[in-house]
N, C-alpha and C positions, 0 to 999 in steps of 0.2 A: 474390266473392272479388277481393281486390285485392292485387297484387304490390308489397309495400314495398320489397323489395330482392331481387336475384337474383344468380347468379354467385358465391355463397358457396362456400367449400371445407369441407364437413362441420361446420356450426355446431352447437353444442350448447346454448347458454345465452343468455337474454333478460333484460334489465333495463331499467328506466325511470327517468328522473330528474323533477324537478318543473318543467322546462322544456320539456316535451314532446320530450324527446330519447329515443331509443330505442338501446340498446346490445346489440349482438350479438357473441358470442365465438365464433370459429371454434376447432375442437379442436385444430388443428395436426398431426393424423395425415396422414401423407404417402400416403393411398390415391390410386389413380388418377392418380399424378403431381403431386398437390398439394404445394405447398412446406411443408416441415417448419417447426414452430414455430407456436404458437398466436398469434391476433391477435384485437383487440378493435376493433369499429367504432362510431362513433356517427353515427346518422342522425337527421336533422331531421324534422319532422312530414311525413308522407306519403313518407318516404324521401330527400328532400332533404338536399343538403349532407353526403353521406358523408364521414366523416373518420376516419383511423386514429388510435387512441387509444394502443394498445401492440401490440408484436409480439414474436416470439422468445420467447413464453411457453412453459414446459416442457409438451408434450403427454402425453396428452390434457388440455385444458383442460375441465373438467367442470362448472363453476358460476361464475355472475356475479350479484353482489350490488350494488345502489346503495343506499348509506345516508348520509344527512347530508352530501352532497358528496364522498364516497369510493366507489370501486368496490373490491370485494373478490372476488378471483379465486382459484378452486381450480386449482392446477396439479398434476394427477395424476402427471405425469411426474417431478415434484420432491418429491412428498409435502409440500406447502406451501400456505398461503393467503397471497396477496400483496395488500396495500393500495396502491392507486394514488390519489394525491392529484389535486386540481385542476391542479396544475403538472405532472402527468405523473410525479412522483417515485414509485418503487416502494419498499415496505417489506414485507419478509417478516415477518408477525407470527405465523405457526404453522409450524414445520418440524419435521423428524424423524418424520414420520407414517410408517406401515408402507408399504413398497414398494420395488421393483416387484413386482407380483403380478397375480392375475387381475383385481382390481378396485383402485380408487383413492380418494383423498379425493373425497368428492362435493359437492354444492353446499351453500352456507352461508345461513342466514337469520338475522334478528335477532328475538329473542323480546320479549315485553312487559317483561322485565326489563332490555332493553337490552344483553344478551349476545349473542354470536355462537354459533349453534348450527350444527353440521355433522357429516356422516356420514364414516366411513371404512369402505370395503368390505373383504371378506374376501380374503386372499392366495390361497386355494384354492377349489375348487368346493364341497366339503363337508368340510373339516378337514384332508384329507390331500393334499399336493402329489403329482402325477403327471405323466404324460408329454403330458396335454393342454395343458400349458403351452407345448409346442411349437406348438400347433394354434391358439392364440389370436391373431387377426390383430393385436392391439395389444401382444402381449407376445412370443411366439415365442422364449422364451429359458429356459434352465435354467443354473446355479440361479437361484431368485429367492426373495423373502422368505418366510417360513413366518407363520402366524397367531398372534397373541398375544392371550390371552384378557383380557376386561376384568373378570372375577371368578376367584377361586381354584377351580381345577378338579383333578379326579383322574382319570386315564386308565384306561380298560379295558384298554389294551395292544394294541388292534387295530392290526396292521401289514399292509402290502400289498406284495407282491413284483413287480417290474417290471424291464424291461431296464434297464440302467444306461448312458445316453448319455454320461455324463461321463468314461468311461474307453475306452481303445482295445482293451482286452482283449476278444476274441470271447467271446461267451455270457455277459459279465459281468451280474450282476444287483444290483439295489439292493433294500433293505428299508426302507421308510419308515412312520412312525407318524404320528398327529395332533399338530399344535402343535409339530412340530421340522423342521429342515431336510430336504431331499430326502436320501435315503440314511441316515437315522437312525432306528434302530428304538427303540420305546418298550416298557415293561414294565407289567403290571397294577399298579395302585396308585400309579404315578408321579404326583407332585405337580407342578403348574405353577402359579406364583404369577400373580395379577392383574398386567397391566402398564398404564401410562399414558404414551403413548397406546397404544391397542390397535387391533385390527382388528374388523370386524363390529359397529361400535358407533355410537351417536350420542353426541358430546361437545359441551362448550361452554366459551367462554373469554371473557374482556373484549375489548372492540373492539380493544385494543391487542395481544391475544395472551396476556395475562397470566391466571393463575388458571385454567388448564386443568383441567377435570374431567369424569368419566364421567357421562353422563345415564343411558344404558341400553346393554345389551350383547345380543348375539344376533340383530342385523339383519343379515342376510347382505351385502346391498347396497342401502342406503337411498339410492337415487340422487335421489329426489325428497323434499324436506322443505317444510313449510309450516305455519303457524298459522291457525287458524280465528279468526273475529273475537272468540269467546268466550275465546281464549287456548290452546285444546287444540293440541297439536303433532302433526301427521300425518306419517307417513312411508310412501312407496312402497318396499316391499322385493322386490328381483327374486330370484325362486326359483332353486333350484339345478337342474342339467342333468343329463342322461344322458350323462355324459362322465367321463374320468379315473379315477382309482384309487378314487373312492368315489361312483360314479354313481347318480342317483335318477331313478325314472320320473314324469313327470306332476305334478311339484311346482309348485304355482300361484305367481305373483306374489301379493303380500299388501298390503293397506292397513292399517296399524296406527296406533292412538292410543298415543303415545309417552309412558310414565309413567316418572318418575324412580326409578331403582333396580331397574327390572324387568329380567327376562330373556326375550327373545323367541324363545328356542328353538334357535336355530342353535348348533351343528350337528346337533342330535339330534331336533328336533321342528320340524314344518311347521305354523305356525299353531295349535299346541297339539296337534297330531297327530304320534305318533312315527313317525320314518322306518322303523321296522320294520312299519308298516301295510302290508298287501297291495297296497293302491291305489298305492304308490310304488314297485312292483317295476320295476326298469329292464330294458331290452333288452340293455345292454351289459356287464352284471355281475351280481353277486349282489345279493340284498336287503341294504341297509345294515343294520348293527348299530350299537349305540350306542358312541360314543367316550368319553362321559363316565360315570364311575362314582359320582358324588356328586350325582345329580339331587335326592335327598332334602335336599341341604343348599345348594341353589340355589333362588331364587324360582321358583314354578310358572310353566312357559312361558305366556306370554300368547296369548290368542285374537286372531285378526285380525277386524276390523270388516267386511272385504270380502275375498273371495278372487276373483282375476281368473282367466281361462282361462289354463291353463299356456302358457307360452313367448310369450306376446303382448309381453312386455317393457315393462310399464308403466314410464314414466321419470318425468315431472315433472307438475305440477298447478298450477292457478290457481283462486282463488275468485272467483267473479264478484261485482263491486262493487255497493254500494247502488243505483247508477243503472241496473242490469240489471233487467229483469223478472223474472230468476231470482237475484236477490242471494243470495249465500251457497252457491250450487251450485258443486260442484267440476267443472272440466274437465281430464281427464286424457289424456295422450298415451300411445298404445300403440305403441312403436317397431316392434315386430314380431320374429318369430322369426329365428334365426340357423343354421338347419338348413343343411348336415347337421353343424355343429360341435356344437350343443348338444342335438341330439335326433335319432334316426334319421330318415333322409329317407323320402319318399314321401307325406307327408300334404299338406293344403293350406296355404297360406300364412296366418300369424296375425297378428293385429295389424294395424298400418300405418293406424290410423285414431285417432279421438277418442272418448273416453266421458264422459258426464256422470254425476255421482254426487251423490245428495241426503244430506247428512251427518245429516238427521233420518230415521233408519231405514235408511240406506246402500243405498237402491235405485238401480238403474243405468237410464240411459236413452241411447240413440243419438241422433244428430243427423241431421236431414233435409238432404238436398241436400249430402251429405258431400262435403268438398273433396277434390280430386285430390291426394293426397300421397304422396311416396315413403317417408319414415320421419319421422314427426312426433316431436319429441324434447323441446319446450318449449313453453309457453304462456303468456300473461300479458295484463294489461289495463292500459293506460297511464292515469295519473291523469286523471280527468274524461272518459275515453273509454269508452263501454260496449261498444265493438267488441272482438271477441277477436283477438289477434295470435298466429299459430301460426309456429313455427319448424320447417322440414323439413331434416333432415339431408342429404338428397340421396339419389342412386342408390347403393345399398349392398347387396350380397348375399354371402353365403358360398357357397362351392362345394366340391367335392371337391378342387380344386387351390388353395383359399385364397380370398382377398377379390377380389371383382370390384366396383369402385367407379368413378364417374366424377366427376372433379374439376369444381367450378363448377356442381353441380346443386342446391346448397343454396339455400332461399329463405326469405325472411320474408314471411308473408301477413297480411292484415287481413280480418276476415270479420264481416259484421253479420247474417248469415242463420243465425246459430247459435241464436237464441233460441225456437225451435219445435221442441223435442225430441219424439221418439216413445219409448214406453215400450218396454223390451226385457226387464224382469222384474218 
């Protein structure tokens, strides 16, 4: 394992150009005293000639793509995708995306049709905005945006009562339903029309941002997107947590094959299994009931091709190139749990390592001589280089008192010992 770059402040995203250049985007989150505002660095081969390409990007920066001489940056804090030209000029090509909320605009990739595909995360944990909005280290605020459906929906009228932090009246309570602002009740049979842009979705547009359209809805937070060599689009979808006004227990992260026009189940199904299933009973609230009353008029919820262990926080993946002895295999980063915020404390630490997946049958494999990582968040292969590049977010943990993180602990690593996997299932 070789360190290509260290001293990074909570990096999230990795990209490569055709001249052996490596781009790293820092999130811009001010944890541990880090300077606010996202930054992009370009590194020459083996980390030489580190150069600042852009700064003061709206945090968190969640994705970075290099395509035909341009960088495409997902600026979660602004709900936009920005294109940066060779001369450094910035052009916002997609804006007005939902936010702020629990999640953000995620990474973008280019498809075989030369369109820009990107994901937009959900505004809530599981459809209803709750007081967990205060607990999120990257949000910590109410009010914030509510979810917008990608398909026409009808509500069951489920409402949740919580204390109301938006008023100074002692004992004041708020009643909140699904797909509405905090403090707004809903009624059975209430209709909500599809929106574009929407949350919990994969969308696409032209490379200049034109012709925005929905690809698929119901992916809670498809943080990682990518195309297989045969043209199939895959998404790593992060599962809901045991928190907030609609908690759920042991919901796994999922790997989906994304098909146009499909519904991926959020907020009422987990990989095709209803949230009412006893396996999802939470510790921090009652068993979830359905929010949507028109399942029969929606596409059937899609099955996942792979379930990850709950709370490992699968983030991004790369496809091993033809030059690798394992060409076509996926290498996936598992960022790790954020207990006690996302699940009750007391269990072992989860994730914080890499996983290999064979798309021919979707079996998983571990890696020998696992590299020492804090929080792996992105991986990639440079053109013509069979080595694996691993981006480590750095030292970051949630506690009962909030975020404990250390600035400058992010790293970019280059690893050539990854090609001797050991089977895990």
